[in-house]
PyMOL Python script that loads the backbone (N, CA, C, O; Angstrom):
from pymol import cmd

cmd.read_pdbstr("""\
ATOM      1  N   UNK A   1      10.719   4.897  -5.698  1.00  0.00           N
ATOM      2  CA  UNK A   1      10.553   4.388  -6.667  1.00  0.00           C
ATOM      3  C   UNK A   1       9.342   4.503  -7.429  1.00  0.00           C
ATOM      4  O   UNK A   1       9.335   4.898  -8.594  1.00  0.00           O
ATOM      5  N   UNK A   2       8.090   4.088  -6.648  1.00  0.00           N
ATOM      6  CA  UNK A   2       6.925   4.334  -6.934  1.00  0.00           C
ATOM      7  C   UNK A   2       6.732   5.406  -8.385  1.00  0.00           C
ATOM      8  O   UNK A   2       6.276   5.173  -9.504  1.00  0.00           O
ATOM      9  N   UNK A   3       7.309   6.647  -7.761  1.00  0.00           N
ATOM     10  CA  UNK A   3       6.709   7.929  -8.689  1.00  0.00           C
ATOM     11  C   UNK A   3       7.755   7.531  -9.717  1.00  0.00           C
ATOM     12  O   UNK A   3       7.373   8.395 -10.506  1.00  0.00           O
ATOM     13  N   UNK A   4       8.917   6.853 -10.479  1.00  0.00           N
ATOM     14  CA  UNK A   4       9.134   6.991 -11.489  1.00  0.00           C
ATOM     15  C   UNK A   4       7.743   5.972 -12.352  1.00  0.00           C
ATOM     16  O   UNK A   4       7.270   6.277 -13.447  1.00  0.00           O
ATOM     17  N   UNK A   5       7.319   4.769 -11.518  1.00  0.00           N
ATOM     18  CA  UNK A   5       6.510   3.902 -12.041  1.00  0.00           C
ATOM     19  C   UNK A   5       5.614   4.598 -12.690  1.00  0.00           C
ATOM     20  O   UNK A   5       5.295   4.197 -13.809  1.00  0.00           O
ATOM     21  N   UNK A   6       5.057   5.677 -12.203  1.00  0.00           N
ATOM     22  CA  UNK A   6       3.740   6.168 -12.187  1.00  0.00           C
ATOM     23  C   UNK A   6       4.172   7.263 -13.490  1.00  0.00           C
ATOM     24  O   UNK A   6       3.586   7.329 -14.571  1.00  0.00           O
ATOM     25  N   UNK A   7       5.156   7.947 -13.133  1.00  0.00           N
ATOM     26  CA  UNK A   7       5.462   8.644 -14.477  1.00  0.00           C
ATOM     27  C   UNK A   7       5.469   8.131 -15.695  1.00  0.00           C
ATOM     28  O   UNK A   7       4.924   8.607 -16.691  1.00  0.00           O
ATOM     29  N   UNK A   8       6.332   6.772 -15.581  1.00  0.00           N
ATOM     30  CA  UNK A   8       6.312   6.095 -16.826  1.00  0.00           C
ATOM     31  C   UNK A   8       4.559   5.713 -17.077  1.00  0.00           C
ATOM     32  O   UNK A   8       4.355   5.256 -18.202  1.00  0.00           O
ATOM     33  N   UNK A   9       3.813   5.788 -16.552  1.00  0.00           N
ATOM     34  CA  UNK A   9       2.084   4.760 -16.458  1.00  0.00           C
ATOM     35  C   UNK A   9       1.649   6.367 -16.861  1.00  0.00           C
ATOM     36  O   UNK A   9       0.780   6.258 -17.727  1.00  0.00           O
ATOM     37  N   UNK A  10       1.867   7.593 -16.622  1.00  0.00           N
ATOM     38  CA  UNK A  10       1.224   8.680 -17.709  1.00  0.00           C
ATOM     39  C   UNK A  10       1.600   9.017 -18.707  1.00  0.00           C
ATOM     40  O   UNK A  10       0.814   9.432 -19.558  1.00  0.00           O
ATOM     41  N   UNK A  11       3.077   8.935 -18.943  1.00  0.00           N
ATOM     42  CA  UNK A  11       3.624   8.846 -19.985  1.00  0.00           C
ATOM     43  C   UNK A  11       3.723   8.226 -21.135  1.00  0.00           C
ATOM     44  O   UNK A  11       3.906   8.658 -22.274  1.00  0.00           O
ATOM     45  N   UNK A  12       3.566   7.037 -20.667  1.00  0.00           N
ATOM     46  CA  UNK A  12       4.039   5.590 -22.135  1.00  0.00           C
ATOM     47  C   UNK A  12       3.271   5.872 -23.075  1.00  0.00           C
ATOM     48  O   UNK A  12       3.793   5.443 -24.104  1.00  0.00           O
ATOM     49  N   UNK A  13       2.299   6.367 -23.297  1.00  0.00           N
ATOM     50  CA  UNK A  13       1.526   6.707 -24.669  1.00  0.00           C
ATOM     51  C   UNK A  13       2.448   7.679 -25.724  1.00  0.00           C
ATOM     52  O   UNK A  13       2.756   7.650 -26.915  1.00  0.00           O
ATOM     53  N   UNK A  14       2.687   8.523 -24.595  1.00  0.00           N
ATOM     54  CA  UNK A  14       3.543   9.955 -25.677  1.00  0.00           C
ATOM     55  C   UNK A  14       4.615   9.597 -25.888  1.00  0.00           C
ATOM     56  O   UNK A  14       4.913   9.788 -27.067  1.00  0.00           O
ATOM     57  N   UNK A  15       5.520   9.074 -25.212  1.00  0.00           N
ATOM     58  CA  UNK A  15       6.895   8.481 -25.300  1.00  0.00           C
ATOM     59  C   UNK A  15       7.145   7.100 -25.356  1.00  0.00           C
ATOM     60  O   UNK A  15       8.106   6.982 -26.116  1.00  0.00           O
ATOM     61  N   UNK A  16       6.762   5.885 -24.920  1.00  0.00           N
ATOM     62  CA  UNK A  16       6.774   4.605 -25.452  1.00  0.00           C
ATOM     63  C   UNK A  16       7.660   4.496 -24.017  1.00  0.00           C
ATOM     64  O   UNK A  16       8.327   5.407 -23.525  1.00  0.00           O
ATOM     65  N   UNK A  17       7.450   2.880 -23.385  1.00  0.00           N
ATOM     66  CA  UNK A  17       7.880   2.821 -22.330  1.00  0.00           C
ATOM     67  C   UNK A  17       9.293   2.233 -22.235  1.00  0.00           C
ATOM     68  O   UNK A  17       9.849   2.222 -21.137  1.00  0.00           O
ATOM     69  N   UNK A  18       9.991   1.674 -23.475  1.00  0.00           N
ATOM     70  CA  UNK A  18      11.700   1.630 -23.079  1.00  0.00           C
ATOM     71  C   UNK A  18      11.964   3.163 -23.765  1.00  0.00           C
ATOM     72  O   UNK A  18      13.179   3.290 -23.613  1.00  0.00           O
ATOM     73  N   UNK A  19      11.631   4.005 -24.225  1.00  0.00           N
ATOM     74  CA  UNK A  19      12.488   5.236 -23.915  1.00  0.00           C
ATOM     75  C   UNK A  19      12.169   5.849 -23.266  1.00  0.00           C
ATOM     76  O   UNK A  19      12.932   6.815 -23.240  1.00  0.00           O
ATOM     77  N   UNK A  20      11.066   5.987 -22.306  1.00  0.00           N
ATOM     78  CA  UNK A  20      11.434   6.381 -20.890  1.00  0.00           C
ATOM     79  C   UNK A  20      12.012   5.647 -19.492  1.00  0.00           C
ATOM     80  O   UNK A  20      12.386   6.107 -18.413  1.00  0.00           O
ATOM     81  N   UNK A  21      11.911   4.370 -19.995  1.00  0.00           N
ATOM     82  CA  UNK A  21      12.459   3.320 -18.807  1.00  0.00           C
ATOM     83  C   UNK A  21      14.326   3.623 -19.494  1.00  0.00           C
ATOM     84  O   UNK A  21      15.122   3.587 -18.556  1.00  0.00           O
ATOM     85  N   UNK A  22      14.903   3.845 -20.661  1.00  0.00           N
ATOM     86  CA  UNK A  22      16.071   4.231 -20.855  1.00  0.00           C
ATOM     87  C   UNK A  22      16.369   5.385 -20.404  1.00  0.00           C
ATOM     88  O   UNK A  22      17.550   5.516 -20.080  1.00  0.00           O
ATOM     89  N   UNK A  23      15.681   6.293 -20.269  1.00  0.00           N
ATOM     90  CA  UNK A  23      16.091   7.765 -19.902  1.00  0.00           C
ATOM     91  C   UNK A  23      15.813   7.634 -18.252  1.00  0.00           C
ATOM     92  O   UNK A  23      16.701   8.172 -17.590  1.00  0.00           O
ATOM     93  N   UNK A  24      15.146   7.250 -17.771  1.00  0.00           N
ATOM     94  CA  UNK A  24      15.334   6.888 -16.114  1.00  0.00           C
ATOM     95  C   UNK A  24      16.162   6.283 -15.730  1.00  0.00           C
ATOM     96  O   UNK A  24      16.658   6.785 -14.721  1.00  0.00           O
ATOM     97  N   UNK A  25      16.776   5.047 -16.157  1.00  0.00           N
ATOM     98  CA  UNK A  25      17.292   4.110 -16.090  1.00  0.00           C
ATOM     99  C   UNK A  25      17.129   3.212 -15.229  1.00  0.00           C
ATOM    100  O   UNK A  25      17.925   2.845 -14.364  1.00  0.00           O
ATOM    101  N   UNK A  26      15.597   2.664 -15.555  1.00  0.00           N
ATOM    102  CA  UNK A  26      14.982   1.958 -14.987  1.00  0.00           C
ATOM    103  C   UNK A  26      14.727   0.426 -16.070  1.00  0.00           C
ATOM    104  O   UNK A  26      14.752   0.750 -17.257  1.00  0.00           O
ATOM    105  N   UNK A  27      14.552  -0.744 -15.904  1.00  0.00           N
ATOM    106  CA  UNK A  27      14.457  -1.937 -16.577  1.00  0.00           C
ATOM    107  C   UNK A  27      12.953  -1.885 -16.993  1.00  0.00           C
ATOM    108  O   UNK A  27      12.076  -1.726 -16.144  1.00  0.00           O
ATOM    109  N   UNK A  28      12.785  -1.969 -17.806  1.00  0.00           N
ATOM    110  CA  UNK A  28      11.428  -2.294 -18.199  1.00  0.00           C
ATOM    111  C   UNK A  28      10.485  -3.646 -17.741  1.00  0.00           C
ATOM    112  O   UNK A  28       9.292  -3.526 -17.466  1.00  0.00           O
ATOM    113  N   UNK A  29      11.078  -4.711 -17.710  1.00  0.00           N
ATOM    114  CA  UNK A  29      11.133  -5.654 -16.657  1.00  0.00           C
ATOM    115  C   UNK A  29      10.402  -5.344 -15.640  1.00  0.00           C
ATOM    116  O   UNK A  29       9.334  -5.852 -15.299  1.00  0.00           O
ATOM    117  N   UNK A  30      11.093  -4.348 -15.068  1.00  0.00           N
ATOM    118  CA  UNK A  30      10.482  -3.877 -13.270  1.00  0.00           C
ATOM    119  C   UNK A  30       9.433  -3.075 -13.503  1.00  0.00           C
ATOM    120  O   UNK A  30       8.462  -3.037 -12.748  1.00  0.00           O
ATOM    121  N   UNK A  31       9.552  -2.335 -14.621  1.00  0.00           N
ATOM    122  CA  UNK A  31       7.763  -1.533 -14.557  1.00  0.00           C
ATOM    123  C   UNK A  31       6.625  -2.423 -14.847  1.00  0.00           C
ATOM    124  O   UNK A  31       5.578  -2.389 -14.201  1.00  0.00           O
ATOM    125  N   UNK A  32       6.875  -3.301 -15.932  1.00  0.00           N
ATOM    126  CA  UNK A  32       6.280  -4.314 -15.630  1.00  0.00           C
ATOM    127  C   UNK A  32       5.373  -5.095 -15.139  1.00  0.00           C
ATOM    128  O   UNK A  32       4.194  -5.417 -15.282  1.00  0.00           O
ATOM    129  N   UNK A  33       6.951  -5.443 -14.072  1.00  0.00           N
ATOM    130  CA  UNK A  33       6.284  -6.182 -12.992  1.00  0.00           C
ATOM    131  C   UNK A  33       5.275  -5.254 -12.053  1.00  0.00           C
ATOM    132  O   UNK A  33       4.232  -5.710 -11.585  1.00  0.00           O
ATOM    133  N   UNK A  34       5.670  -4.058 -11.867  1.00  0.00           N
ATOM    134  CA  UNK A  34       5.356  -3.307 -11.149  1.00  0.00           C
ATOM    135  C   UNK A  34       3.799  -3.176 -11.282  1.00  0.00           C
ATOM    136  O   UNK A  34       2.940  -3.035 -10.411  1.00  0.00           O
ATOM    137  N   UNK A  35       3.704  -3.269 -12.661  1.00  0.00           N
ATOM    138  CA  UNK A  35       2.069  -2.651 -13.139  1.00  0.00           C
ATOM    139  C   UNK A  35       1.360  -4.016 -12.779  1.00  0.00           C
ATOM    140  O   UNK A  35       0.230  -3.841 -12.325  1.00  0.00           O
ATOM    141  N   UNK A  36       1.818  -5.530 -12.889  1.00  0.00           N
ATOM    142  CA  UNK A  36       1.148  -6.428 -12.525  1.00  0.00           C
ATOM    143  C   UNK A  36       0.808  -6.588 -11.665  1.00  0.00           C
ATOM    144  O   UNK A  36      -0.178  -7.315 -11.537  1.00  0.00           O
ATOM    145  N   UNK A  37       1.526  -5.905 -10.391  1.00  0.00           N
ATOM    146  CA  UNK A  37       0.995  -5.964  -9.226  1.00  0.00           C
ATOM    147  C   UNK A  37       0.381  -5.254  -8.414  1.00  0.00           C
ATOM    148  O   UNK A  37       0.246  -5.295  -7.191  1.00  0.00           O
ATOM    149  N   UNK A  38      -0.082  -4.413  -9.427  1.00  0.00           N
ATOM    150  CA  UNK A  38      -1.198  -3.209  -8.975  1.00  0.00           C
ATOM    151  C   UNK A  38      -2.506  -4.019  -8.160  1.00  0.00           C
ATOM    152  O   UNK A  38      -2.888  -3.729  -7.026  1.00  0.00           O
ATOM    153  N   UNK A  39      -2.928  -4.809  -8.798  1.00  0.00           N
ATOM    154  CA  UNK A  39      -4.171  -5.460  -7.896  1.00  0.00           C
ATOM    155  C   UNK A  39      -3.932  -5.945  -6.813  1.00  0.00           C
ATOM    156  O   UNK A  39      -4.887  -5.977  -6.038  1.00  0.00           O
ATOM    157  N   UNK A  40      -2.901  -6.380  -6.435  1.00  0.00           N
ATOM    158  CA  UNK A  40      -2.340  -7.149  -5.176  1.00  0.00           C
ATOM    159  C   UNK A  40      -2.265  -5.924  -4.283  1.00  0.00           C
ATOM    160  O   UNK A  40      -2.822  -5.940  -3.185  1.00  0.00           O
ATOM    161  N   UNK A  41      -1.469  -4.664  -4.794  1.00  0.00           N
ATOM    162  CA  UNK A  41      -1.350  -3.201  -3.963  1.00  0.00           C
ATOM    163  C   UNK A  41      -2.986  -3.001  -3.517  1.00  0.00           C
ATOM    164  O   UNK A  41      -3.245  -3.021  -2.314  1.00  0.00           O
ATOM    165  N   UNK A  42      -3.882  -2.845  -4.324  1.00  0.00           N
ATOM    166  CA  UNK A  42      -5.141  -2.538  -4.419  1.00  0.00           C
ATOM    167  C   UNK A  42      -5.394  -2.578  -2.960  1.00  0.00           C
ATOM    168  O   UNK A  42      -5.482  -1.742  -2.060  1.00  0.00           O
ATOM    169  N   UNK A  43      -5.511  -4.425  -3.113  1.00  0.00           N
ATOM    170  CA  UNK A  43      -6.106  -5.285  -2.327  1.00  0.00           C
ATOM    171  C   UNK A  43      -5.512  -5.219  -0.503  1.00  0.00           C
ATOM    172  O   UNK A  43      -6.108  -5.187   0.573  1.00  0.00           O
ATOM    173  N   UNK A  44      -4.333  -5.220  -0.830  1.00  0.00           N
ATOM    174  CA  UNK A  44      -3.390  -4.973   0.403  1.00  0.00           C
ATOM    175  C   UNK A  44      -3.744  -3.543   1.357  1.00  0.00           C
ATOM    176  O   UNK A  44      -3.838  -3.334   2.567  1.00  0.00           O
ATOM    177  N   UNK A  45      -3.916  -2.486  -0.196  1.00  0.00           N
ATOM    178  CA  UNK A  45      -4.391  -1.151   0.783  1.00  0.00           C
ATOM    179  C   UNK A  45      -5.910  -0.975   0.987  1.00  0.00           C
ATOM    180  O   UNK A  45      -6.394   0.052   1.463  1.00  0.00           O
ATOM    181  N   UNK A  46      -6.483  -1.828   0.674  1.00  0.00           N
ATOM    182  CA  UNK A  46      -7.987  -1.539   1.377  1.00  0.00           C
ATOM    183  C   UNK A  46      -8.027  -2.584   2.847  1.00  0.00           C
ATOM    184  O   UNK A  46      -8.792  -2.368   3.786  1.00  0.00           O
ATOM    185  N   UNK A  47      -7.240  -3.490   2.805  1.00  0.00           N
ATOM    186  CA  UNK A  47      -7.350  -4.020   3.979  1.00  0.00           C
ATOM    187  C   UNK A  47      -6.674  -3.273   5.052  1.00  0.00           C
ATOM    188  O   UNK A  47      -7.173  -3.127   6.168  1.00  0.00           O
ATOM    189  N   UNK A  48      -5.126  -2.636   4.571  1.00  0.00           N
ATOM    190  CA  UNK A  48      -4.756  -1.667   5.541  1.00  0.00           C
ATOM    191  C   UNK A  48      -5.647  -0.362   5.772  1.00  0.00           C
ATOM    192  O   UNK A  48      -5.198   0.472   6.558  1.00  0.00           O
ATOM    193  N   UNK A  49      -6.453  -0.201   5.364  1.00  0.00           N
ATOM    194  CA  UNK A  49      -7.485   0.938   5.115  1.00  0.00           C
ATOM    195  C   UNK A  49      -8.494   0.461   6.630  1.00  0.00           C
ATOM    196  O   UNK A  49      -8.697   1.080   7.674  1.00  0.00           O
ATOM    197  N   UNK A  50      -8.929  -0.801   6.192  1.00  0.00           N
ATOM    198  CA  UNK A  50      -9.784  -1.452   7.268  1.00  0.00           C
ATOM    199  C   UNK A  50      -9.606  -1.629   8.749  1.00  0.00           C
ATOM    200  O   UNK A  50     -10.345  -1.512   9.726  1.00  0.00           O
ATOM    201  N   UNK A  51      -8.074  -2.025   8.506  1.00  0.00           N
ATOM    202  CA  UNK A  51      -7.433  -1.801   9.979  1.00  0.00           C
ATOM    203  C   UNK A  51      -7.282  -0.815  10.556  1.00  0.00           C
ATOM    204  O   UNK A  51      -7.421  -0.674  11.771  1.00  0.00           O
ATOM    205  N   UNK A  52      -6.967   0.033   9.751  1.00  0.00           N
ATOM    206  CA  UNK A  52      -6.758   1.400  10.448  1.00  0.00           C
ATOM    207  C   UNK A  52      -8.393   1.681  11.141  1.00  0.00           C
ATOM    208  O   UNK A  52      -8.707   1.636  12.330  1.00  0.00           O
ATOM    209  N   UNK A  53      -9.168   1.944  10.078  1.00  0.00           N
ATOM    210  CA  UNK A  53     -10.584   2.011  10.954  1.00  0.00           C
ATOM    211  C   UNK A  53     -10.637   1.246  12.463  1.00  0.00           C
ATOM    212  O   UNK A  53     -10.801   1.653  13.613  1.00  0.00           O
ATOM    213  N   UNK A  54     -10.427   0.025  11.895  1.00  0.00           N
ATOM    214  CA  UNK A  54     -10.987  -0.795  13.438  1.00  0.00           C
ATOM    215  C   UNK A  54      -9.812  -0.280  14.524  1.00  0.00           C
ATOM    216  O   UNK A  54     -10.243  -0.541  15.647  1.00  0.00           O
ATOM    217  N   UNK A  55      -8.517   0.340  14.611  1.00  0.00           N
ATOM    218  CA  UNK A  55      -7.983   0.541  15.454  1.00  0.00           C
ATOM    219  C   UNK A  55      -8.518   1.862  15.925  1.00  0.00           C
ATOM    220  O   UNK A  55      -8.439   2.286  17.078  1.00  0.00           O
ATOM    221  N   UNK A  56      -9.058   2.450  14.923  1.00  0.00           N
ATOM    222  CA  UNK A  56      -9.073   3.891  15.045  1.00  0.00           C
ATOM    223  C   UNK A  56     -10.694   3.534  16.246  1.00  0.00           C
ATOM    224  O   UNK A  56     -10.746   4.065  17.356  1.00  0.00           O
ATOM    225  N   UNK A  57     -11.603   2.784  15.838  1.00  0.00           N
ATOM    226  CA  UNK A  57     -12.772   2.464  16.444  1.00  0.00           C
ATOM    227  C   UNK A  57     -12.413   1.859  17.711  1.00  0.00           C
ATOM    228  O   UNK A  57     -13.400   1.715  18.432  1.00  0.00           O
ATOM    229  N   UNK A  58     -11.166   1.400  18.291  1.00  0.00           N
ATOM    230  CA  UNK A  58     -11.106   0.547  19.364  1.00  0.00           C
ATOM    231  C   UNK A  58     -10.610   1.677  20.439  1.00  0.00           C
ATOM    232  O   UNK A  58     -11.011   1.874  21.586  1.00  0.00           O
ATOM    233  N   UNK A  59      -9.627   2.337  19.699  1.00  0.00           N
ATOM    234  CA  UNK A  59      -9.376   3.427  20.616  1.00  0.00           C
ATOM    235  C   UNK A  59     -10.240   4.405  20.907  1.00  0.00           C
ATOM    236  O   UNK A  59      -9.968   4.873  22.012  1.00  0.00           O
ATOM    237  N   UNK A  60     -11.398   5.052  20.278  1.00  0.00           N
ATOM    238  CA  UNK A  60     -12.150   6.210  20.530  1.00  0.00           C
ATOM    239  C   UNK A  60     -12.956   4.812  21.475  1.00  0.00           C
ATOM    240  O   UNK A  60     -12.976   4.980  22.695  1.00  0.00           O
ATOM    241  N   UNK A  61     -13.356   3.983  21.135  1.00  0.00           N
ATOM    242  CA  UNK A  61     -14.647   3.151  22.410  1.00  0.00           C
ATOM    243  C   UNK A  61     -13.799   2.969  23.422  1.00  0.00           C
ATOM    244  O   UNK A  61     -14.417   2.250  24.206  1.00  0.00           O
ATOM    245  N   UNK A  62     -13.024   3.138  23.748  1.00  0.00           N
ATOM    246  CA  UNK A  62     -11.898   3.341  25.115  1.00  0.00           C
ATOM    247  C   UNK A  62     -11.575   4.727  25.878  1.00  0.00           C
ATOM    248  O   UNK A  62     -11.130   4.848  27.019  1.00  0.00           O
ATOM    249  N   UNK A  63     -12.015   6.053  24.670  1.00  0.00           N
ATOM    250  CA  UNK A  63     -12.026   7.202  25.272  1.00  0.00           C
ATOM    251  C   UNK A  63     -10.547   7.588  24.973  1.00  0.00           C
ATOM    252  O   UNK A  63      -9.990   8.417  25.693  1.00  0.00           O
ATOM    253  N   UNK A  64      -9.954   7.055  24.017  1.00  0.00           N
ATOM    254  CA  UNK A  64      -8.564   7.348  23.686  1.00  0.00           C
ATOM    255  C   UNK A  64      -7.572   6.821  24.977  1.00  0.00           C
ATOM    256  O   UNK A  64      -6.453   7.287  25.195  1.00  0.00           O
ATOM    257  N   UNK A  65      -8.144   5.883  25.679  1.00  0.00           N
ATOM    258  CA  UNK A  65      -6.933   5.761  27.174  1.00  0.00           C
ATOM    259  C   UNK A  65      -6.184   4.326  26.454  1.00  0.00           C
ATOM    260  O   UNK A  65      -5.134   4.092  27.052  1.00  0.00           O
ATOM    261  N   UNK A  66      -6.422   3.434  25.462  1.00  0.00           N
ATOM    262  CA  UNK A  66      -5.792   2.601  25.048  1.00  0.00           C
ATOM    263  C   UNK A  66      -4.701   2.794  24.530  1.00  0.00           C
ATOM    264  O   UNK A  66      -4.624   3.876  23.950  1.00  0.00           O
ATOM    265  N   UNK A  67      -3.772   2.142  24.505  1.00  0.00           N
ATOM    266  CA  UNK A  67      -2.135   2.460  24.014  1.00  0.00           C
ATOM    267  C   UNK A  67      -2.201   1.341  23.185  1.00  0.00           C
ATOM    268  O   UNK A  67      -3.163   0.598  22.991  1.00  0.00           O
ATOM    269  N   UNK A  68      -0.806   1.289  22.601  1.00  0.00           N
ATOM    270  CA  UNK A  68      -0.278   0.222  21.831  1.00  0.00           C
ATOM    271  C   UNK A  68      -0.833  -1.020  21.997  1.00  0.00           C
ATOM    272  O   UNK A  68      -1.566  -1.596  21.194  1.00  0.00           O
ATOM    273  N   UNK A  69      -0.363  -1.519  23.350  1.00  0.00           N
ATOM    274  CA  UNK A  69      -0.576  -2.936  24.098  1.00  0.00           C
ATOM    275  C   UNK A  69      -1.893  -3.098  23.513  1.00  0.00           C
ATOM    276  O   UNK A  69      -2.157  -3.476  22.371  1.00  0.00           O
ATOM    277  N   UNK A  70      -2.650  -2.778  24.404  1.00  0.00           N
ATOM    278  CA  UNK A  70      -3.919  -2.939  24.669  1.00  0.00           C
ATOM    279  C   UNK A  70      -4.724  -2.757  23.560  1.00  0.00           C
ATOM    280  O   UNK A  70      -5.855  -3.242  23.534  1.00  0.00           O
ATOM    281  N   UNK A  71      -4.194  -2.002  22.480  1.00  0.00           N
ATOM    282  CA  UNK A  71      -4.841  -2.446  21.056  1.00  0.00           C
ATOM    283  C   UNK A  71      -4.615  -3.547  20.486  1.00  0.00           C
ATOM    284  O   UNK A  71      -5.483  -4.396  20.280  1.00  0.00           O
ATOM    285  N   UNK A  72      -3.410  -3.648  20.169  1.00  0.00           N
ATOM    286  CA  UNK A  72      -2.836  -5.044  19.676  1.00  0.00           C
ATOM    287  C   UNK A  72      -3.784  -6.156  20.476  1.00  0.00           C
ATOM    288  O   UNK A  72      -4.403  -7.111  20.007  1.00  0.00           O
ATOM    289  N   UNK A  73      -3.675  -5.685  21.863  1.00  0.00           N
ATOM    290  CA  UNK A  73      -4.619  -7.849  22.650  1.00  0.00           C
ATOM    291  C   UNK A  73      -5.679  -7.399  21.804  1.00  0.00           C
ATOM    292  O   UNK A  73      -5.670  -8.045  20.756  1.00  0.00           O
ATOM    293  N   UNK A  74      -6.587  -6.545  21.848  1.00  0.00           N
ATOM    294  CA  UNK A  74      -8.007  -6.631  21.398  1.00  0.00           C
ATOM    295  C   UNK A  74      -7.939  -6.889  19.876  1.00  0.00           C
ATOM    296  O   UNK A  74      -8.955  -7.433  19.442  1.00  0.00           O
ATOM    297  N   UNK A  75      -6.966  -6.623  18.953  1.00  0.00           N
ATOM    298  CA  UNK A  75      -7.220  -7.001  18.028  1.00  0.00           C
ATOM    299  C   UNK A  75      -6.752  -8.423  18.208  1.00  0.00           C
ATOM    300  O   UNK A  75      -7.419  -9.226  17.556  1.00  0.00           O
ATOM    301  N   UNK A  76      -6.078  -8.779  18.705  1.00  0.00           N
ATOM    302  CA  UNK A  76      -5.442 -10.262  18.895  1.00  0.00           C
ATOM    303  C   UNK A  76      -7.002 -10.996  19.332  1.00  0.00           C
ATOM    304  O   UNK A  76      -7.524 -11.906  18.686  1.00  0.00           O
ATOM    305  N   UNK A  77      -7.444 -10.515  20.278  1.00  0.00           N
ATOM    306  CA  UNK A  77      -8.737 -11.113  20.694  1.00  0.00           C
ATOM    307  C   UNK A  77      -9.863 -11.137  19.453  1.00  0.00           C
ATOM    308  O   UNK A  77     -10.733 -12.006  19.400  1.00  0.00           O
ATOM    309  N   UNK A  78      -9.761 -10.294  18.674  1.00  0.00           N
ATOM    310  CA  UNK A  78     -11.001 -10.431  17.360  1.00  0.00           C
ATOM    311  C   UNK A  78     -10.381 -11.204  16.127  1.00  0.00           C
ATOM    312  O   UNK A  78     -10.980 -11.308  15.056  1.00  0.00           O
ATOM    313  N   UNK A  79      -8.784 -11.886  16.437  1.00  0.00           N
ATOM    314  CA  UNK A  79      -8.375 -12.778  15.616  1.00  0.00           C
ATOM    315  C   UNK A  79      -7.823 -12.051  14.408  1.00  0.00           C
ATOM    316  O   UNK A  79      -7.976 -12.425  13.245  1.00  0.00           O
ATOM    317  N   UNK A  80      -7.137 -10.923  14.824  1.00  0.00           N
ATOM    318  CA  UNK A  80      -6.136 -10.464  13.834  1.00  0.00           C
ATOM    319  C   UNK A  80      -4.701 -10.643  14.116  1.00  0.00           C
ATOM    320  O   UNK A  80      -4.153 -10.572  15.216  1.00  0.00           O
ATOM    321  N   UNK A  81      -4.154 -10.891  12.936  1.00  0.00           N
ATOM    322  CA  UNK A  81      -2.483 -11.419  13.515  1.00  0.00           C
ATOM    323  C   UNK A  81      -1.808  -9.907  12.563  1.00  0.00           C
ATOM    324  O   UNK A  81      -1.752  -9.682  11.354  1.00  0.00           O
ATOM    325  N   UNK A  82      -1.404  -9.152  13.692  1.00  0.00           N
ATOM    326  CA  UNK A  82      -0.693  -7.717  13.588  1.00  0.00           C
ATOM    327  C   UNK A  82       0.264  -7.679  14.157  1.00  0.00           C
ATOM    328  O   UNK A  82       0.324  -8.267  15.237  1.00  0.00           O
ATOM    329  N   UNK A  83       1.578  -6.849  13.566  1.00  0.00           N
ATOM    330  CA  UNK A  83       2.648  -6.520  13.979  1.00  0.00           C
ATOM    331  C   UNK A  83       1.908  -5.271  15.091  1.00  0.00           C
ATOM    332  O   UNK A  83       2.630  -4.582  15.812  1.00  0.00           O
TER     333      UNK A  83
END
""", "prot")
cmd.dss("prot")
cmd.show_as("cartoon", "prot")
cmd.util.cbc("prot")
cmd.orient("prot")
């Protein structure tokens, strides 16, 4: 679904949001809701990237011998709450 919203953002000046939404069969309110949540998605993406970097650091710090359970335990020991 994100591809549709990106398409609308790219061509909204040329064709208008209402027309594109009608052709694609999506609601304008859905598009504007997606547009409004862009900041929150960016913050979440940055947090996820930082967590991935930390996981890789833990894994590399133990020469690749730590599996998911040990990495998870170490993350919890650092105060992270992750699944």
